[in-house]
KOLGU-551048 format. One record per residue: residue in three letters; residue number from 1; x, z, y of N, C-alpha, C in turn. Coordinates in Angstrom, 3 decimals, decimal comma, always signed. Atoms other than C-alpha are relative to their C-alpha. Example, Ala and Ser with C-alpha at 12.3 -4.5 7.8 and 13.67 -1.06 7.14 Angstrom:
BEGIN
Ala / 1 / +0,890 / +0,000 / -1,190 / +12,300 / +7,800 / -4,500 / +0,900 / +0,000 / +1,200
Ser / 2 / -0,820 / -0,060 / -1,190 / +13,670 / +7,140 / -1,060 / -0,770 / +0,730 / +1,090
***
This chain:
BEGIN
Unk / 1 / +0,505 / -1,343 / +0,080 / -6,490 / -8,011 / +20,154 / -1,481 / -0,024 / +0,367
Unk / 2 / +1,432 / -0,083 / -0,254 / -10,184 / -7,222 / +20,013 / -0,299 / +1,336 / +0,669
Unk / 3 / +0,369 / -1,227 / -0,704 / -11,490 / -4,696 / +22,539 / -1,441 / +0,331 / -0,347
Unk / 4 / +1,338 / -0,446 / +0,388 / -14,477 / -2,704 / +21,347 / -0,477 / +1,025 / +1,008
Unk / 5 / +0,612 / -0,976 / -0,910 / -16,709 / -0,968 / +23,857 / -0,693 / +1,040 / -0,857
Unk / 6 / +0,484 / -1,054 / +0,871 / -17,437 / +2,341 / +22,240 / -1,212 / +0,711 / +0,585
Unk / 7 / +1,144 / -0,855 / -0,290 / -20,871 / +3,843 / +22,367 / -0,278 / +0,775 / -1,283
Unk / 8 / +0,249 / -0,867 / +1,156 / -22,373 / +6,336 / +19,928 / -0,279 / -0,811 / -1,265
Unk / 9 / +0,341 / +0,803 / +1,172 / -23,813 / +3,668 / +17,594 / +1,234 / -0,707 / -0,554
Unk / 10 / -1,209 / +0,696 / +0,438 / -20,569 / +1,662 / +17,472 / +0,960 / +0,988 / -0,663
Unk / 11 / -0,884 / -1,017 / +0,575 / -18,547 / +4,831 / +16,834 / -0,494 / +0,424 / -1,377
Unk / 12 / +0,565 / -0,389 / +1,297 / -20,904 / +5,882 / +14,031 / +0,189 / -1,101 / -1,039
Unk / 13 / -0,177 / +1,127 / +0,923 / -20,768 / +2,403 / +12,465 / +1,455 / -0,123 / -0,460
Unk / 14 / -1,417 / +0,087 / +0,352 / -16,955 / +2,346 / +12,579 / +0,402 / +1,125 / -0,946
Unk / 15 / -0,326 / -1,129 / +0,872 / -16,691 / +5,802 / +11,031 / -0,612 / -0,169 / -1,384
Unk / 16 / +0,667 / +0,219 / +1,282 / -19,170 / +4,907 / +8,301 / +0,739 / -1,082 / -0,799
Unk / 17 / -0,705 / +1,096 / +0,673 / -17,340 / +1,658 / +7,485 / +1,366 / +0,461 / -0,500
Unk / 18 / -1,325 / -0,489 / +0,387 / -14,037 / +3,504 / +7,329 / -0,039 / +0,730 / -1,333
Unk / 19 / +0,118 / -0,758 / +1,233 / -15,312 / +5,618 / +4,464 / -0,333 / -0,839 / -1,223
Unk / 20 / +0,351 / +0,868 / +1,127 / -16,399 / +2,664 / +2,321 / +1,240 / -0,462 / -0,731
Unk / 21 / -1,117 / +0,478 / +0,806 / -14,181 / +1,589 / -0,502 / -0,127 / -1,506 / -0,179
Unk / 22 / -0,041 / +1,444 / +0,200 / -13,149 / -1,999 / -0,931 / +0,381 / -0,251 / -1,457
Unk / 23 / -0,219 / +0,170 / +1,440 / -13,538 / -2,727 / -4,655 / +1,006 / -1,116 / -0,293
Unk / 24 / -0,926 / +1,114 / +0,239 / -11,681 / -6,049 / -4,449 / +1,439 / +0,430 / +0,274
Unk / 25 / -1,351 / -0,467 / -0,334 / -8,672 / -4,453 / -2,732 / +0,494 / +1,002 / -1,035
Unk / 26 / -0,386 / -0,978 / +1,018 / -8,677 / -1,598 / -5,248 / +0,382 / -0,685 / -1,310
Unk / 27 / -0,325 / +0,738 / +1,225 / -8,695 / -4,070 / -8,151 / +1,358 / -0,686 / +0,101
Unk / 28 / -1,290 / +0,666 / -0,198 / -5,781 / -6,018 / -6,696 / +1,129 / +1,026 / -0,024
Unk / 29 / -1,028 / -1,050 / -0,013 / -3,819 / -2,823 / -6,021 / +0,262 / +0,520 / -1,410
Unk / 30 / -0,165 / -0,483 / +1,382 / -4,445 / -1,624 / -9,590 / +0,779 / -1,012 / -0,832
Unk / 31 / -0,720 / +1,049 / +0,722 / -3,209 / -4,964 / -10,921 / +1,489 / +0,006 / +0,355
Unk / 32 / -1,398 / -0,036 / -0,442 / -0,031 / -4,736 / -8,839 / +0,713 / +1,217 / -0,587
Unk / 33 / -0,609 / -1,224 / +0,546 / +0,650 / -1,134 / -9,908 / +0,256 / -0,154 / -1,496
Unk / 34 / -0,169 / +0,201 / +1,446 / +0,108 / -2,035 / -13,575 / +1,161 / -0,953 / -0,278
Unk / 35 / -1,086 / +0,961 / +0,182 / +2,475 / -4,992 / -13,232 / +1,354 / +0,657 / +0,258
Unk / 36 / -1,266 / -0,683 / -0,308 / +5,184 / -2,845 / -11,616 / +0,341 / +1,004 / -1,096
Unk / 37 / -0,260 / -0,927 / +1,106 / +4,797 / -0,216 / -14,346 / +0,512 / -0,749 / -1,235
Unk / 38 / -0,355 / +0,775 / +1,187 / +5,097 / -2,906 / -17,012 / +1,356 / -0,698 / +0,161
Unk / 39 / -1,202 / +0,831 / -0,167 / +7,862 / -5,091 / -15,536 / +1,064 / +0,604 / +0,912
Unk / 40 / -0,992 / -0,695 / -0,822 / +9,626 / -2,660 / -13,200 / +0,410 / -0,762 / +1,247
Unk / 41 / -0,533 / +0,605 / -1,223 / +11,886 / -4,020 / -10,479 / -0,359 / -1,473 / +0,155
Unk / 42 / +0,328 / +1,429 / -0,095 / +11,156 / -7,664 / -11,327 / -1,368 / -0,192 / +0,644
Unk / 43 / +1,336 / +0,090 / -0,592 / +7,487 / -7,119 / -10,484 / +0,019 / +0,474 / +1,451
Unk / 44 / -0,117 / -0,502 / -1,373 / +8,374 / -5,082 / -7,393 / +0,539 / -1,089 / +0,919
Unk / 45 / -0,585 / +1,068 / -0,803 / +10,554 / -7,909 / -6,111 / -0,977 / -1,163 / +0,168
Unk / 46 / +0,975 / +1,096 / -0,053 / +7,897 / -10,527 / -6,958 / -1,092 / +0,297 / +1,023
Unk / 47 / +1,120 / -0,334 / -0,883 / +5,061 / -8,718 / -5,159 / +0,449 / +0,192 / +1,445
Unk / 48 / -0,512 / -0,157 / -1,365 / +7,219 / -7,838 / -2,153 / +0,204 / -1,363 / +0,639
Unk / 49 / -0,200 / +1,359 / -0,512 / +8,173 / -11,496 / -1,767 / -1,341 / -0,672 / +0,280
Unk / 50 / +1,299 / +0,660 / -0,136 / +4,601 / -12,709 / -2,289 / -0,817 / +0,566 / +1,163
Unk / 51 / +0,870 / -0,626 / -0,995 / +2,882 / -10,194 / +0,000 / +0,665 / +0,207 / +1,357
Unk / 52 / -0,692 / -0,311 / -1,250 / +5,536 / -9,381 / +2,615 / +0,976 / -1,078 / +0,437
Unk / 53 / -0,957 / +1,045 / -0,328 / +7,778 / -12,423 / +2,465 / +1,446 / +0,485 / +0,016
Unk / 54 / -1,350 / -0,569 / -0,004 / +10,812 / -10,160 / +1,981 / +0,656 / -0,211 / -1,357
Unk / 55 / -0,742 / +0,202 / +1,237 / +13,358 / -11,204 / -0,609 / +0,907 / +1,200 / -0,262
Unk / 56 / -0,814 / -1,159 / +0,362 / +14,823 / -8,139 / -2,306 / +0,944 / -0,361 / -1,130
Unk / 57 / -0,948 / +0,147 / +1,107 / +17,798 / -7,912 / -4,636 / +0,319 / +1,390 / -0,520
Unk / 58 / -0,312 / -1,298 / +0,604 / +18,821 / -5,143 / -7,030 / +1,015 / +0,778 / +0,833
Unk / 59 / -1,042 / -0,671 / -0,767 / +21,854 / -4,391 / -4,876 / -0,541 / +0,612 / +1,287
Unk / 60 / +0,532 / -0,468 / -1,277 / +19,689 / -3,856 / -1,793 / -1,044 / +1,087 / -0,114
Unk / 61 / +1,036 / -1,015 / +0,191 / +17,282 / -1,356 / -3,318 / +0,657 / +1,285 / -0,480
Unk / 62 / -0,568 / -1,291 / +0,367 / +18,468 / +2,238 / -3,311 / -0,839 / +1,094 / +0,630
Unk / 63 / +0,749 / -1,150 / -0,497 / +16,541 / +5,469 / -2,965 / +0,850 / +1,233 / -0,278
Unk / 64 / -0,860 / -1,180 / +0,154 / +18,569 / +8,596 / -2,339 / -0,778 / +1,154 / -0,633
Unk / 65 / +0,642 / -1,195 / +0,573 / +17,874 / +11,915 / -4,055 / -0,859 / +0,695 / +1,052
Unk / 66 / +0,764 / -0,633 / -1,084 / +16,747 / +13,277 / -0,690 / -1,330 / -0,726 / +0,218
Unk / 67 / +1,233 / +0,770 / -0,183 / +14,214 / +10,447 / -0,244 / -0,975 / +0,242 / -1,146
Unk / 68 / +0,861 / -0,289 / +1,147 / +12,887 / +11,069 / -3,761 / -0,629 / +1,381 / +0,121
Unk / 69 / +0,500 / -1,366 / -0,158 / +12,554 / +14,795 / -3,064 / -1,098 / +0,051 / +1,068
Unk / 70 / +0,995 / +0,035 / -1,076 / +10,695 / +14,149 / +0,204 / -1,276 / -0,671 / -0,490
Unk / 71 / +1,174 / +0,715 / +0,515 / +8,375 / +11,638 / -1,492 / -0,766 / +0,854 / -0,998
Unk / 72 / +0,641 / -0,847 / +1,012 / +7,686 / +14,022 / -4,372 / -0,808 / +1,113 / +0,664
Unk / 73 / +0,700 / -1,072 / -0,707 / +6,672 / +16,729 / -1,890 / -1,219 / -0,497 / +0,773
Unk / 74 / +1,117 / +0,572 / -0,763 / +4,203 / +14,358 / -0,197 / -1,200 / -0,370 / -0,861
Unk / 75 / +1,103 / +0,397 / +0,877 / +2,040 / +13,656 / -3,242 / -0,504 / +1,192 / -0,799
Unk / 76 / +0,556 / -1,073 / +0,823 / -0,291 / +15,852 / -5,234 / +0,322 / -0,268 / -1,466
Unk / 77 / -0,355 / +0,116 / +1,422 / +0,342 / +16,520 / -8,911 / -1,016 / -0,739 / -0,806
***
């Protein structure tokens, strides 16, 4: 763990950095989303294994209607 002594300059720098976009991360995320849209569950399982180390199977992936409704209410149109 890194402890940061906060003064006004450090706080301002951290807040400014937080607002910057990471183009490389955005490109990778876009590639993953496109792959999941194209290949569906196979891509989801691949990326989950690659990035999180979690092996998923079709039988273990289930989203209830309630979870879908909650998720739908959390995003903008």
